[in-house]
LUMTORPA-89737 format. One line per field, with one value per residue: x, y, z of N, C-alpha, C in turn; residue in three letters; residue number from 1. Coordinates in Angstrom, 2 decimals. Example, Ala and Ser with C-alpha at 12.3 -4.5 7.8 and 13.67 -1.06 7.14 Angstrom:
LUMTORPA-89737
n.x = [13.19/12.85]
n.y = [-5.69/-2.25]
n.z = [7.80/7.08]
ca.x = [12.30/13.67]
ca.y = [-4.50/-1.06]
ca.z = [7.80/7.14]
c.x = [13.20/12.90]
c.y = [-3.30/0.03]
c.z = [7.80/7.87]
resn = [ALA/SER]
resi = [1/2]
END
This chain:
LUMTORPA-89737
n.x = [86.55/87.11/90.09/91.22/93.25/95.19/95.52/94.33/91.63/91.95/91.36/90.66/88.68/84.62/81.98/78.44/76.78/73.26/70.41/66.94/63.97/64.57/66.68/70.03/71.18/71.96/74.72/76.91/77.23/76.33/73.54/72.64/70.47/70.87/69.50/71.05/73.96/75.32/75.47/77.73/77.89/80.55/79.83/80.04/80.40/80.70/83.33/84.69/84.65/85.49/87.65/85.81/85.62/82.53/81.98/83.92/82.74/80.22/80.98/82.37/80.07/77.90/79.68/78.99/76.78/76.18/77.55/76.32/73.81/71.80/70.89/72.62/75.16/77.13/79.15/79.60/81.47/81.87/82.11/80.69/80.00/82.92/85.26/86.89/87.60/89.33/90.80/92.03/90.49/92.29/91.72/92.15/94.94/98.18/98.57/96.99/96.65/97.71/97.46/97.93/97.22/97.43/96.02/93.58/92.46/93.36/94.36/96.99/100.12/100.71/97.52/96.82/94.89/94.22/92.15/91.67/92.49/90.58/88.61/90.03/89.98/87.58/86.41/87.98/87.14/84.53/82.48/81.57/82.58/84.44/84.08/86.17/84.72/86.32/85.65/87.32/89.24/92.01/93.31/95.90/94.25/92.30/92.74/94.25/92.12/91.03/92.53/92.04/90.28/88.57/88.55/89.61/88.80/89.52/89.46/91.03/91.79/92.13/92.90/95.78/97.70/99.89/100.71/101.68/104.20/105.31/103.87/104.79/104.16/102.93/102.19/98.67/95.86/95.97/98.06/100.69/100.43/99.09/99.86/101.76/101.53/99.77/101.03/103.89/106.85/108.52/107.46/105.82/107.39/108.62/105.86/105.08/107.35/108.76/105.88/104.71/102.11/100.16/98.58/95.84/96.01/99.05/99.85/98.80/98.99/100.37/99.51/97.99/95.07/92.67/90.75/91.60/89.63/87.59/86.18/83.42/82.77/83.35/81.55/79.73/81.39/82.05/79.76/78.75/80.72/80.40/77.82/77.93/78.77/76.56/75.07/75.71/77.19/77.60/76.85/78.29/80.68/81.62/82.55/84.16/85.93/87.19/88.14/90.02/92.23/92.52/93.77/95.49/97.79/99.00/100.11/103.02/103.87/102.78/102.31/100.97/98.90/97.73/96.37/94.24/92.94/92.36/90.17/88.25/87.35/86.71/84.53/82.63/81.82/79.60/77.98/74.48/75.22/76.77/76.10/73.57/74.88/76.68/74.76/72.79/74.37/74.32/71.97/72.37/70.53/70.51/72.24/70.71/71.65/71.11/72.91/73.54/75.95/75.95/74.95/75.90/78.18/81.42/81.97/84.54/85.20/86.56/89.51/91.82/92.09]
n.y = [83.97/82.70/82.68/79.96/78.84/78.86/80.11/81.71/83.96/87.14/88.96/91.72/91.57/89.60/89.38/88.64/86.33/86.92/86.50/84.57/84.69/81.95/80.23/80.99/83.07/82.23/82.04/81.47/78.63/75.89/74.41/71.67/69.63/65.73/63.36/64.18/64.38/67.42/68.93/70.47/71.83/73.66/75.37/76.66/75.56/76.29/77.70/76.05/76.34/78.27/80.19/83.05/85.36/85.97/83.42/82.65/83.90/82.73/79.95/80.28/81.46/79.00/77.07/78.01/78.35/75.21/74.20/75.18/73.84/71.54/69.99/68.79/66.19/65.33/66.95/66.86/67.74/69.12/69.64/71.22/69.72/68.61/69.17/69.71/72.11/74.54/76.62/80.42/82.60/83.87/85.95/88.74/89.13/89.67/91.14/90.20/89.18/91.02/93.28/96.00/99.69/100.93/99.45/99.61/98.40/98.82/97.57/96.77/95.88/94.44/94.38/92.63/90.15/86.99/84.75/82.52/81.21/82.43/81.04/78.28/78.32/78.79/75.87/74.32/75.27/74.65/72.29/69.70/66.81/66.73/66.18/65.80/65.67/64.97/64.99/65.93/67.95/69.86/72.63/74.48/76.72/75.36/72.38/73.51/74.26/72.27/70.95/71.69/70.52/66.54/64.50/62.87/62.35/60.73/61.01/59.44/60.40/62.77/66.27/67.37/70.05/72.02/74.75/77.25/78.45/78.28/80.24/82.54/82.88/82.67/79.46/79.43/79.90/78.73/76.25/75.83/74.68/72.75/71.01/70.02/68.41/66.77/64.87/64.76/66.82/66.39/65.24/67.24/69.17/68.60/68.45/71.38/72.74/71.88/72.77/70.99/69.90/67.28/63.41/62.56/59.66/59.51/59.76/58.32/57.07/58.64/60.06/62.40/61.71/59.83/58.03/57.05/56.95/55.49/58.24/58.10/57.09/58.86/60.47/58.56/57.30/59.07/59.87/57.16/57.30/59.41/59.12/56.22/57.82/59.48/58.19/56.41/57.35/59.45/62.56/64.67/63.20/62.77/65.33/66.60/64.52/65.51/67.27/66.76/65.10/67.33/69.45/68.19/68.10/70.29/70.22/69.46/66.76/63.08/63.59/65.72/65.96/63.20/64.38/66.34/64.29/62.68/64.02/64.72/62.01/61.58/63.27/62.59/60.34/60.85/61.32/61.01/60.42/58.90/56.10/55.53/54.70/52.62/50.50/50.32/48.45/46.49/45.40/44.91/46.59/49.60/52.62/55.75/58.65/61.58/63.88/67.23/68.73/71.66/73.03/70.91/70.25/70.23/72.67/73.26/73.21/75.39/73.84/74.50/77.33]
n.z = [46.06/48.82/51.24/52.94/56.15/58.10/60.98/64.36/64.65/66.34/68.77/71.38/73.17/72.93/71.59/72.54/71.28/69.81/71.60/70.84/72.62/74.45/72.56/70.99/68.83/66.25/63.70/61.78/63.22/64.41/67.13/68.97/70.74/71.80/73.61/76.27/74.65/73.61/70.16/69.40/65.98/63.23/61.21/58.16/54.96/52.80/53.34/54.18/57.23/58.44/61.01/61.58/63.54/64.15/64.52/66.37/68.94/68.90/69.42/72.34/73.38/73.27/74.71/76.67/77.38/77.27/79.32/81.08/81.60/82.74/81.29/79.45/79.46/77.86/75.31/71.98/69.18/65.54/62.10/59.42/56.41/54.32/55.18/58.76/60.12/58.43/59.11/59.60/57.90/55.02/53.60/53.55/52.41/53.40/55.63/57.22/60.12/61.01/63.86/64.64/65.46/63.32/60.83/62.08/64.23/66.76/68.77/71.25/71.95/74.30/75.45/73.99/73.10/72.29/70.29/69.69/71.66/73.64/72.72/73.87/75.96/77.04/76.87/77.78/80.73/80.39/82.48/81.08/79.43/76.52/73.00/70.25/67.27/64.35/61.40/59.10/57.06/58.99/60.11/61.71/63.81/63.51/63.85/66.84/68.92/69.34/71.21/73.83/74.21/75.33/74.52/71.25/68.04/64.73/61.21/58.78/56.61/57.02/56.61/58.56/60.94/62.28/61.22/61.55/61.77/59.49/58.07/59.39/61.66/65.13/66.91/68.73/70.46/73.48/72.74/72.69/75.92/75.58/73.90/73.86/76.52/75.85/73.50/74.26/74.56/72.72/70.42/70.03/69.35/67.13/65.52/65.27/64.83/62.63/60.89/59.53/56.86/57.67/56.73/59.43/60.02/60.33/62.08/63.87/66.24/67.93/70.11/69.88/69.10/69.87/68.40/64.96/62.34/58.95/57.32/57.01/59.66/61.95/63.29/64.28/65.94/67.82/68.56/69.69/71.76/73.33/74.11/75.85/78.10/79.03/79.45/81.59/83.58/86.70/86.70/88.30/89.27/87.04/86.08/88.02/87.70/85.58/86.16/88.36/86.43/84.52/86.02/87.33/85.76/86.42/89.13/91.68/92.40/92.86/96.00/96.34/93.93/95.93/97.91/97.42/95.52/97.46/99.33/97.50/97.01/99.46/100.20/97.54/98.64/100.59/99.42/97.27/95.03/94.48/96.80/95.03/92.85/93.99/94.78/92.44/91.07/93.29/93.18/90.00/87.86/85.63/86.42/88.68/88.73/90.72/90.95/90.28/88.31/87.70/90.34/92.48/93.08/94.83/98.02/97.86/95.54/92.65/93.54/92.26/92.58]
ca.x = [86.49/88.26/91.27/91.37/93.94/95.35/95.37/92.96/91.14/92.31/90.25/91.06/86.73/84.11/80.57/77.39/75.62/71.90/68.84/65.66/64.41/65.94/67.05/70.84/70.76/73.94/74.34/78.08/77.13/74.47/73.75/71.64/70.86/69.47/69.54/72.33/74.83/74.99/76.81/78.23/78.75/81.48/78.81/80.56/80.80/81.27/84.66/85.70/84.00/87.03/87.17/85.21/84.81/81.37/81.89/84.31/81.85/78.82/81.36/82.39/78.85/77.71/80.00/79.00/75.56/76.24/78.27/74.87/72.42/71.54/70.34/73.40/75.64/78.67/79.28/79.96/82.39/82.18/82.07/79.91/80.73/83.99/86.15/86.39/87.79/90.59/91.81/91.25/90.16/92.80/91.75/93.13/96.10/99.30/98.04/95.70/97.32/98.45/96.42/98.18/97.01/97.57/94.89/91.80/91.72/93.93/95.02/98.46/100.84/100.33/96.55/96.27/94.21/93.93/90.68/91.89/92.75/89.26/87.83/89.85/89.70/86.02/86.19/88.50/86.49/83.72/82.17/81.08/83.55/84.33/84.81/86.31/84.71/87.54/85.35/87.86/90.99/91.75/94.37/95.98/93.39/91.13/93.35/94.43/91.02/90.44/93.63/91.27/88.84/88.86/88.95/89.75/88.49/90.02/89.13/91.77/92.36/91.62/95.16/96.12/98.56/100.25/101.45/102.00/105.83/105.24/102.88/105.40/103.14/103.00/100.95/97.57/94.35/96.89/98.54/102.03/100.32/98.41/100.05/102.87/100.96/99.32/101.95/104.88/107.66/109.67/106.65/105.50/108.32/108.54/105.06/105.28/109.18/108.27/104.83/104.08/100.63/100.04/97.27/95.59/96.26/100.10/100.27/97.91/100.11/101.35/98.57/97.17/93.62/92.00/91.14/91.84/88.71/87.52/85.89/82.05/82.23/84.09/81.18/79.28/82.18/81.94/78.26/78.50/81.75/79.56/76.56/78.35/78.93/75.65/73.86/76.14/77.59/77.17/77.43/79.05/81.78/82.69/83.16/85.56/86.85/87.57/89.18/91.47/92.88/93.33/94.57/96.64/99.13/100.35/100.87/104.06/104.32/101.96/102.39/100.10/97.50/96.50/95.52/93.43/92.19/91.72/89.63/87.33/86.75/85.69/83.28/81.91/81.45/79.17/77.27/73.69/75.16/77.89/74.71/73.24/76.30/76.97/73.29/72.42/75.64/74.19/70.90/72.46/70.38/71.36/72.59/69.74/71.85/70.02/73.24/73.59/77.08/75.60/74.47/76.15/79.65/81.69/81.91/86.12/85.97/87.33/90.36/92.85/91.98]
ca.y = [83.18/83.08/82.19/79.58/77.94/78.22/80.40/81.81/85.46/87.57/90.13/91.49/91.13/89.81/89.62/87.27/85.85/87.29/84.90/84.95/83.82/80.49/80.27/81.88/84.14/81.20/81.87/80.30/77.13/75.19/73.79/71.10/68.59/64.98/62.39/64.17/64.70/68.20/68.63/71.34/72.00/74.33/75.92/77.48/74.30/76.54/78.05/74.18/76.20/78.83/80.96/84.22/86.88/85.64/81.92/82.41/84.99/81.66/78.95/80.70/81.34/78.20/76.12/78.71/77.26/73.71/74.11/75.67/73.33/69.94/68.46/68.59/65.60/65.32/68.06/66.56/69.04/68.59/70.14/70.93/69.54/67.80/70.07/69.97/73.44/74.55/77.58/81.59/83.38/84.87/86.86/90.20/88.94/89.50/91.87/89.19/89.20/92.41/94.03/97.59/100.97/101.38/98.84/99.99/97.52/99.39/96.66/96.53/93.96/94.51/93.71/91.99/88.63/86.05/84.92/81.15/80.77/82.79/79.72/76.76/79.01/78.63/74.94/73.88/75.75/73.98/71.08/68.42/66.43/67.66/65.15/66.40/64.71/66.09/65.11/66.84/69.20/70.53/72.48/76.15/77.31/74.21/71.68/74.06/74.41/70.55/70.51/71.29/69.16/65.51/63.51/62.96/61.18/61.92/60.81/58.82/60.85/64.35/66.69/68.13/71.14/73.37/75.23/78.94/78.69/78.77/81.52/83.36/83.52/81.32/78.78/80.22/79.25/78.05/75.21/75.44/74.36/71.90/70.11/69.05/67.13/65.56/64.04/65.21/67.78/66.13/65.01/69.00/69.94/68.40/69.27/72.75/73.50/71.84/73.45/70.20/68.99/65.39/62.83/62.05/58.41/59.26/60.15/57.72/56.25/59.79/60.09/63.00/61.51/58.61/56.69/57.24/55.80/56.03/59.49/58.53/56.57/59.52/60.78/57.78/56.66/60.13/60.00/56.42/57.81/60.48/58.35/56.05/58.71/59.76/56.98/55.45/57.98/60.68/64.39/65.38/62.56/63.34/66.81/66.55/63.95/65.49/68.82/65.84/65.03/68.25/70.18/67.11/68.21/70.88/69.66/69.22/65.36/62.84/63.40/67.02/64.91/62.52/64.99/66.76/63.10/61.40/65.16/64.54/60.90/61.33/64.31/61.83/58.79/60.80/61.91/60.16/59.67/57.24/55.65/55.65/54.00/51.15/50.03/50.09/47.78/45.21/45.70/44.66/48.02/50.71/53.53/56.59/59.51/62.78/65.20/68.33/69.72/72.59/73.20/70.10/70.41/70.03/74.00/73.43/73.49/74.68/73.83/75.51/78.69]
ca.z = [46.90/50.49/51.12/54.39/56.43/59.51/62.46/65.15/65.04/67.65/69.47/72.93/73.12/72.06/72.13/73.17/70.20/70.77/71.46/70.83/73.66/75.34/72.09/70.62/67.30/65.65/61.80/61.82/63.79/65.08/68.56/68.81/71.78/71.99/74.57/77.03/73.63/73.00/69.39/68.34/64.16/62.36/59.91/57.16/54.79/52.06/52.94/54.83/58.10/58.36/61.81/61.57/64.43/64.63/64.61/67.86/69.69/68.89/70.16/73.34/74.35/73.40/75.26/78.59/77.75/77.62/81.03/82.60/81.13/82.94/80.31/78.75/79.62/76.70/73.86/70.69/68.00/64.67/60.81/58.57/55.27/54.37/56.62/59.90/60.01/58.08/59.67/59.48/56.89/54.61/52.15/53.28/53.02/54.25/56.68/58.75/61.71/61.94/64.98/65.27/65.20/61.36/60.32/62.56/65.39/68.11/69.74/71.55/71.96/75.88/75.08/72.95/73.45/70.89/70.12/69.54/73.64/74.18/72.26/74.07/77.62/77.67/76.43/79.23/81.19/80.88/82.90/80.67/78.83/74.93/72.42/68.78/65.75/63.46/59.94/57.49/57.20/60.87/59.88/62.22/64.58/63.19/65.06/68.27/69.37/69.88/71.85/75.06/73.87/76.17/73.34/69.60/66.72/64.02/59.85/58.37/55.20/57.72/56.83/59.74/60.20/63.77/60.48/62.18/61.37/57.31/58.05/59.86/63.36/66.15/67.61/69.64/71.32/74.20/71.83/73.34/76.76/76.12/72.32/74.82/77.70/74.89/72.92/74.67/73.63/71.05/69.16/69.74/69.05/65.90/64.50/65.46/63.61/60.72/60.43/58.05/57.06/57.49/57.14/60.58/59.85/60.07/63.36/64.55/67.20/68.28/70.98/69.03/68.38/70.76/67.40/63.68/62.09/58.21/57.47/57.65/60.85/62.83/64.35/64.67/66.95/69.00/69.40/70.94/73.17/74.30/74.36/76.94/79.07/79.27/80.18/82.60/84.75/87.34/86.09/89.50/89.19/85.45/86.60/88.92/87.02/84.41/86.83/88.59/85.09/83.55/86.27/88.25/85.47/86.98/90.09/91.31/92.67/93.04/97.23/96.00/93.90/96.46/99.08/96.88/95.26/99.10/99.49/96.57/96.80/100.53/100.01/96.86/99.15/101.17/98.27/97.05/93.28/95.43/97.41/94.06/91.86/94.21/95.28/91.50/90.65/93.54/91.88/88.87/87.20/85.45/87.85/87.83/89.11/90.38/91.68/89.24/88.06/87.79/90.83/93.19/93.22/96.43/98.38/98.04/93.80/91.95/94.75/92.14/92.75]
c.x = [87.66/88.79/91.05/92.66/94.07/95.61/94.36/92.86/91.67/91.49/90.83/89.59/86.15/82.31/79.80/76.91/74.01/71.04/67.62/64.84/64.70/67.08/68.82/70.50/71.76/73.44/76.02/78.60/75.97/74.50/71.92/71.68/69.60/70.38/70.84/72.97/74.49/75.83/76.46/78.73/79.71/80.15/78.94/81.26/81.33/83.10/85.26/85.98/85.09/85.99/86.59/85.27/83.26/81.27/82.23/83.32/80.95/79.75/81.49/80.96/78.12/78.14/79.97/77.76/75.47/76.69/77.08/73.81/72.74/71.68/70.85/74.67/77.37/78.47/80.71/80.60/82.69/82.13/81.36/80.64/81.90/85.38/85.81/86.38/89.15/90.83/91.15/91.54/91.17/92.94/91.87/94.07/97.16/99.57/97.21/95.97/98.06/97.45/96.81/97.00/96.72/96.69/94.16/91.84/92.17/94.03/96.47/98.93/100.28/98.51/95.68/95.40/93.50/93.04/90.59/91.93/91.56/88.39/88.16/90.04/88.45/85.55/86.79/87.42/84.77/83.42/82.35/82.42/83.22/84.87/84.83/85.88/85.80/87.16/85.97/88.51/90.70/93.20/94.69/94.67/92.18/91.43/93.70/93.07/90.53/91.60/92.68/90.53/89.55/89.45/88.44/89.33/88.68/89.51/90.50/92.66/92.37/93.45/95.14/97.36/98.75/101.46/101.76/103.26/106.03/104.14/104.13/104.99/104.20/102.44/99.80/96.84/95.41/97.83/99.73/101.97/99.28/98.88/100.90/102.42/100.32/100.51/103.10/105.96/108.24/108.61/105.71/106.22/108.29/107.21/104.67/106.39/108.63/107.10/104.00/102.63/100.99/98.65/97.08/96.18/97.96/100.84/98.91/98.24/100.42/100.57/97.58/95.39/93.51/91.62/91.05/90.72/87.80/86.50/84.23/82.05/82.90/82.96/80.04/80.20/82.35/80.75/78.29/79.29/80.53/78.29/76.86/78.34/78.23/74.65/73.94/77.07/77.56/77.67/78.42/80.58/82.61/83.19/84.24/86.43/88.14/88.71/90.38/92.16/93.51/94.19/95.49/97.62/99.79/100.75/102.68/104.68/103.38/100.85/100.83/99.03/96.77/96.00/94.47/92.31/91.57/90.61/88.29/86.28/85.98/84.58/82.20/81.42/80.29/77.84/75.98/73.98/76.19/77.07/74.51/74.24/76.48/75.27/72.77/73.83/75.15/72.93/71.39/71.62/71.11/70.91/71.06/70.70/71.28/70.94/73.18/74.92/77.04/74.95/75.08/77.33/80.25/81.92/83.52/85.84/85.63/88.57/91.53/93.05/91.89]
c.y = [83.56/82.12/81.80/78.76/77.87/78.43/81.05/83.57/85.99/88.89/90.02/91.01/90.46/89.53/88.32/87.06/86.47/86.24/85.82/84.13/82.78/79.99/81.41/82.08/83.07/81.25/81.37/78.90/76.61/73.90/73.13/69.67/67.24/63.87/62.73/64.55/66.38/68.35/70.11/71.72/73.26/74.85/76.46/76.34/75.22/77.18/77.09/75.03/77.27/79.61/82.49/84.54/86.26/84.07/81.88/82.95/83.23/80.39/79.34/80.30/80.27/76.80/76.59/78.00/76.34/72.97/74.68/74.67/71.90/69.03/68.02/67.87/65.70/66.70/67.15/67.97/69.07/69.64/70.03/70.46/68.74/68.10/70.12/71.62/73.80/76.00/78.94/81.76/83.93/85.64/88.27/90.44/89.50/90.51/90.98/89.22/90.09/93.29/95.16/98.55/101.33/100.74/99.00/99.30/97.91/98.62/96.62/95.52/93.21/93.56/93.05/90.74/87.46/85.45/83.09/80.37/81.40/81.32/78.24/77.63/78.06/76.49/74.31/74.82/74.89/72.17/69.83/68.04/66.65/66.33/66.26/65.32/65.39/65.00/64.87/67.51/69.90/70.99/75.04/76.08/75.71/73.16/72.20/74.11/73.29/69.95/70.41/70.61/67.59/64.70/63.86/62.03/61.50/60.65/61.06/60.00/62.50/64.98/67.44/68.97/71.90/73.95/76.77/79.12/79.18/79.74/82.72/83.99/82.16/80.62/79.47/79.70/78.29/76.47/74.78/74.69/72.64/70.72/69.42/67.84/66.43/64.44/64.04/66.13/67.39/65.78/66.79/69.46/69.75/68.45/70.94/73.36/73.28/72.62/72.06/69.79/67.22/64.72/62.23/60.68/58.41/59.21/59.54/57.16/58.05/60.40/61.45/62.59/59.95/57.78/57.60/56.25/56.34/57.38/59.21/57.79/57.69/60.25/60.07/57.07/57.92/59.75/58.58/56.27/58.83/59.62/57.66/56.65/59.08/59.30/56.66/56.24/58.92/61.29/64.56/64.64/62.96/65.00/67.13/65.73/64.38/66.75/67.92/65.78/66.16/69.31/68.84/67.04/69.08/70.97/69.37/67.44/65.05/63.37/64.77/66.71/63.66/63.27/65.72/65.59/62.75/63.28/64.93/63.30/60.94/62.62/63.57/60.79/59.16/61.37/61.03/59.53/58.03/56.03/54.57/54.44/52.08/50.10/49.45/48.56/46.25/44.90/44.99/45.28/48.96/51.93/54.61/58.70/60.70/64.22/65.71/68.74/70.90/73.32/71.91/69.53/70.39/71.62/74.60/73.58/75.09/75.06/74.82/76.90/79.30]
c.z = [48.34/50.46/52.67/55.01/57.61/61.05/62.95/64.87/65.99/67.83/71.00/73.88/72.21/72.57/72.11/71.69/70.81/70.75/71.22/71.55/74.64/74.63/70.98/69.09/66.66/64.36/61.27/62.55/64.19/65.85/68.68/70.09/72.19/72.74/75.85/75.99/73.33/71.42/68.73/66.69/63.63/61.18/58.99/55.96/53.62/51.59/54.05/56.19/58.82/59.88/61.97/63.35/64.88/64.80/65.86/68.92/69.82/70.11/71.78/74.18/73.93/74.30/77.01/78.61/78.31/78.96/81.56/82.48/81.65/81.98/79.17/79.08/79.62/75.88/72.98/69.63/66.66/63.42/60.09/56.90/55.41/54.63/57.79/60.37/59.56/58.39/59.77/58.42/56.09/53.56/51.81/53.21/53.64/55.91/58.07/59.46/61.96/62.56/64.85/64.77/63.97/60.95/61.49/63.44/66.37/69.24/70.06/71.74/73.22/76.18/74.87/73.40/72.09/71.16/69.93/70.93/74.18/74.34/73.31/75.45/77.95/77.02/77.54/80.49/81.97/81.49/82.37/79.72/77.33/74.40/70.66/68.05/64.34/62.20/58.86/58.03/58.26/60.63/60.89/63.51/64.48/63.97/66.55/68.57/69.92/70.88/73.47/75.14/74.85/75.31/71.91/68.78/65.43/62.10/59.18/57.75/55.99/57.71/57.81/59.90/61.44/62.31/60.70/61.49/59.88/57.28/58.02/61.58/63.82/66.43/68.67/69.88/72.57/74.08/72.61/74.81/76.30/74.95/72.90/76.04/76.91/73.90/72.70/74.18/73.09/70.35/69.01/68.77/67.10/64.99/64.36/64.45/62.40/60.36/59.30/58.56/56.75/57.44/58.76/60.98/60.01/61.37/64.88/66.17/68.23/69.93/71.09/69.07/69.40/69.63/66.06/62.83/60.18/58.18/57.98/58.89/62.00/64.04/64.99/65.72/67.60/69.67/70.72/72.04/73.97/75.11/75.88/78.01/80.06/80.12/80.99/83.81/85.37/86.71/86.95/89.39/88.36/85.66/86.61/88.55/86.29/85.00/87.56/87.43/84.77/84.73/87.48/87.17/85.19/88.67/89.94/91.56/93.14/94.60/97.14/95.53/95.09/97.31/98.19/96.16/96.51/99.69/98.68/96.78/98.29/100.58/98.70/97.44/99.60/100.32/97.72/96.06/94.51/95.90/96.22/93.16/92.36/94.42/93.61/90.57/91.72/93.25/90.70/87.65/86.73/86.56/87.41/88.83/89.21/90.89/89.90/89.12/88.24/89.38/92.90/93.44/94.89/96.98/97.75/96.59/93.45/93.05/94.44/92.20/94.03]
resn = [MET/ALA/ILE/VAL/GLU/GLU/SER/ALA/LEU/HIS/SER/PRO/PHE/TYR/LEU/LYS/PRO/ARG/LYS/ARG/GLY/ASN/LYS/MET/ASP/LEU/SER/HIS/THR/ARG/TYR/GLU/ILE/GLU/ASN/GLY/VAL/ALA/ARG/ILE/THR/LEU/HIS/ARG/PRO/ASP/ILE/MET/ASN/ALA/VAL/THR/GLU/THR/MET/ARG/ASN/GLU/LEU/ILE/GLU/THR/PHE/SER/GLU/ALA/ASP/ARG/ASP/ASP/ALA/VAL/ARG/VAL/ILE/VAL/VAL/THR/GLY/ALA/GLY/LYS/ALA/PHE/CYS/ALA/GLY/ALA/ASP/LEU/SER/SER/GLY/GLY/SER/ALA/PHE/ASP/TYR/SER/GLU/ASN/HIS/GLY/ARG/GLY/SER/SER/ILE/SER/GLU/HIS/ARG/ASP/GLY/GLY/GLY/GLN/ILE/SER/LEU/ALA/ILE/PHE/ARG/CYS/ARG/LYS/PRO/VAL/ILE/ALA/ALA/ILE/ASN/GLY/HIS/ALA/VAL/GLY/VAL/GLY/ILE/THR/ILE/THR/LEU/PRO/MET/ASP/ILE/ARG/ILE/ALA/ALA/GLU/ASP/ALA/ARG/ILE/GLY/PHE/VAL/PHE/THR/ARG/ARG/GLY/VAL/VAL/PRO/GLU/ALA/CYS/SER/SER/TRP/PHE/LEU/LEU/ARG/ILE/VAL/GLY/ILE/ALA/LYS/ALA/ALA/GLU/LEU/VAL/TYR/THR/GLY/ARG/VAL/PHE/ARG/ALA/VAL/GLU/GLU/ALA/SER/SER/GLY/LEU/PHE/ASN/CYS/VAL/VAL/PRO/ARG/GLU/LYS/VAL/LEU/SER/LYS/ALA/THR/GLU/ILE/ALA/THR/GLU/ILE/ALA/GLU/ASN/THR/SER/PRO/VAL/SER/VAL/ALA/LEU/SER/LYS/ALA/LEU/LEU/TRP/HIS/GLY/LEU/THR/GLU/ASP/ASP/PRO/GLN/SER/VAL/HIS/LEU/ILE/ASP/SER/ARG/CYS/PHE/CYS/TRP/ALA/GLY/GLN/GLN/ARG/ASP/ALA/TYR/GLU/GLY/ILE/GLN/SER/PHE/LEU/ASP/ARG/ARG/PRO/PRO/LYS/PHE/THR/MET/SER/ALA/SER/THR/ASP/MET/PRO/ASP/PHE/TYR/PRO/TRP/TRP/LYS]
resi = [1/2/3/4/5/6/7/8/9/10/11/12/13/14/15/16/17/18/19/20/21/22/23/24/25/26/27/28/29/30/31/32/33/34/35/36/37/38/39/40/41/42/43/44/45/46/47/48/49/50/51/52/53/54/55/56/57/58/59/60/61/62/63/64/65/66/67/68/69/70/71/72/73/74/75/76/77/78/79/80/81/82/83/84/85/86/87/88/89/90/91/92/93/94/95/96/97/98/99/100/101/102/103/104/105/106/107/108/109/110/111/112/113/114/115/116/117/118/119/120/121/122/123/124/125/126/127/128/129/130/131/132/133/134/135/136/137/138/139/140/141/142/143/144/145/146/147/148/149/150/151/152/153/154/155/156/157/158/159/160/161/162/163/164/165/166/167/168/169/170/171/172/173/174/175/176/177/178/179/180/181/182/183/184/185/186/187/188/189/190/191/192/193/194/195/196/197/198/199/200/201/202/203/204/205/206/207/208/209/210/211/212/213/214/215/216/217/218/219/220/221/222/223/224/225/226/227/228/229/230/231/232/233/234/235/236/237/238/239/240/241/242/243/244/245/246/247/248/249/250/251/252/253/254/255/256/257/258/259/260/261/262/263/264/265/266/267/268/269/270/271/272/273/274/275/276/277/278/279/280/281/282/283/284/285/286/287/288/289/290/291/292/293/294/295/296/297/298/299/300/301/302/303/304/305]
END
């Protein structure tokens, strides 16, 4: 039986999953779209959805595919079975995270690129809102890959842990950037330095989760929020708003944010979605937005580059 626990698999490169026609050939994940909501399911329920190299590759590709697909408005990520993701498979023993030449993986320290970080960056680059439906235990990479997701819904009894210091390694998946921005430096330090495992309900007020609900309501709550976004909002407005929120975290002061806010608002007000949004409000009817995040973003996007 595989031993599963906590950190990301690491590799400087990844391969895209094969495709059959327009359908991705997925083995460790599932991908489906309904009513504008894409659901990505980590699908290794027999070993609590432990992250593998294959799963990593599939996640990177599915997030890229969802970003390109105008039929997708929102993404929900969940786990098959009783767990969300129990981390990495540690069945290889103490050398599980040794990527030196003598273990045949050929990755020097300077060249190495963390696999969990590759997943997190794919999520961060995605223009669509991403909602984590944490239906069960999420430990190590199982929790760190949810940090670049925009909204986290967790089961009350889910066991959560940033356990890296208890395994002699360090936080990965860009979590030292995301976690302190989500919960603040003091709480991030507590969770990381202790490496303790806790029930989600114990940190319901920490800011780590948007909602903590009974396990059977996690997916329905995530889908409810996703549907609200998909049915009522402009895809371009949401994509720009997501960029403003995340990249606003790196600006030096409100004045610099004011400049880009002003630029985005001025541009958006000239677009057909703004006309439709206002007119539908005046007509008291649902809006019919027609602009696409894949083709209709402003020419100054992405401004942070």
